C-alpha positions in Angstrom: -0.5 4.8 5.8 3.4 5.2 6.0 2.9 7.6 8.7 0.2 5.6 10.6 2.4 2.8 10.4 5.4 4.6 11.5 3.4 6.4 14.4 1.2 3.7 15.1 -2.2 5.9 16.9 -2.5 9.4 15.6 -5.1 12.0 15.4 -5.9 14.2 12.2 -3.9 16.9 13.5 -0.4 14.5 14.4 -0.9 12.6 10.9 -0.9 15.9 9.2 2.2 17.3 11.4 3.9 14.5 10.2 3.5 14.9 6.3 6.2 17.3 4.5 5.3 20.9 3.7 3.6 22.1 2.3 0.9 20.2 4.2 -2.6 19.2 2.9 -5.7 20.8 4.3 -7.2 18.9 7.5 -10.2 18.2 5.2 -8.3 16.2 2.7 -6.6 14.1 5.2 -9.7 13.5 7.1 -11.5 12.1 4.0 -9.0 9.9 3.0 -8.6 8.4 6.5 -12.4 7.6 6.7 -12.1 6.3 3.0 -9.1 3.6 4.4 -11.5 3.2 7.5 -14.7 2.2 5.3 -12.1 -0.2 3.4 -11.1 -1.9 6.5 -7.5 -0.8 6.6 -7.6 1.5 9.7 -9.6 1.5 12.6 -10.1 4.2 15.3 -10.7 4.8 19.0 -13.4 7.4 19.9 -13.1 10.3 22.2 -16.3 12.1 22.1 -16.0 13.6 18.5 -12.4 13.3 18.1 -10.9 9.9 16.7 -7.5 8.5 17.0 -6.8 6.1 14.2 -4.2 3.4 13.6 -3.7 0.7 11.4 -5.7 -2.6 11.3 -3.5 -4.1 8.4 0.3 -4.3 8.8 2.4 -3.1 5.9 3.0 -6.8 4.4 -0.9 -7.5 4.7 -1.7 -4.0 2.7 0.8 -5.0 0.0 -0.7 -8.2 -0.4 -4.0 -7.2 -0.5 -3.0 -4.3 -3.1 -1.1 -6.6 -5.4 -3.7 -9.1 -5.3 -6.3 -6.9 -6.5 -3.7 -5.4 -9.1 -3.2 -8.7 -10.3 -6.9 -9.8 -10.8 -8.0 -6.5 -11.9 -5.3 -5.3 -14.1 -3.7 -8.5 -15.3 -7.0 -10.8 -15.3 -5.3 -12.9 -12.9 -2.9 -13.9 -15.6 0.8 -14.2 -14.9 1.6 -14.3 -18.6 0.3 -10.6 -19.0 2.0 -9.8 -16.0 5.5 -11.0 -16.7 4.7 -9.4 -20.3 3.9 -6.1 -18.9 7.2 -6.1 -17.0 9.3 -7.4 -19.8 8.0 -4.8 -22.2 8.3 -1.9 -19.7 11.7 -2.7 -18.5 13.4 -3.7 -21.7 17.0 -2.8 -20.3 16.5 -4.8 -17.3 15.4 -8.0 -19.1 18.8 -9.7 -17.7 17.9 -8.8 -14.3 14.6 -10.4 -14.7 16.2 -13.5 -16.2 18.4 -13.7 -13.4 15.7 -13.2 -10.9 13.6 -16.2 -12.8 16.5 -18.1 -12.6 17.1 -18.0 -9.3 13.7 -18.4 -8.3 13.7 -21.6 -10.2 16.9 -23.0 -8.1 15.0 -22.5 -4.7 12.1 -24.3 -5.9 14.6 -27.4 -6.2 
């Protein structure tokens, strides 16, 4: 997705050309692109049997959609579970997280 957001439109070969070496096989990239298309994340323009792909969702829309799915499925829609998870996984950064929460509270007032 990062490549398509950057180049805006591209054929599979153009997408692969933007990838770091060693580049994945054409069929692997094609499969991923088709799955993204099935999910409504990217679209295509047809040129005979060839397709040029383009992003439908912006990075922000994709991020929001992905986070929403993660939040609902992994944390069962519970902010308490989500915050608890981050606090447990980031014990070294608890002060930083507390500061962030204080800043958020200040902005709400």
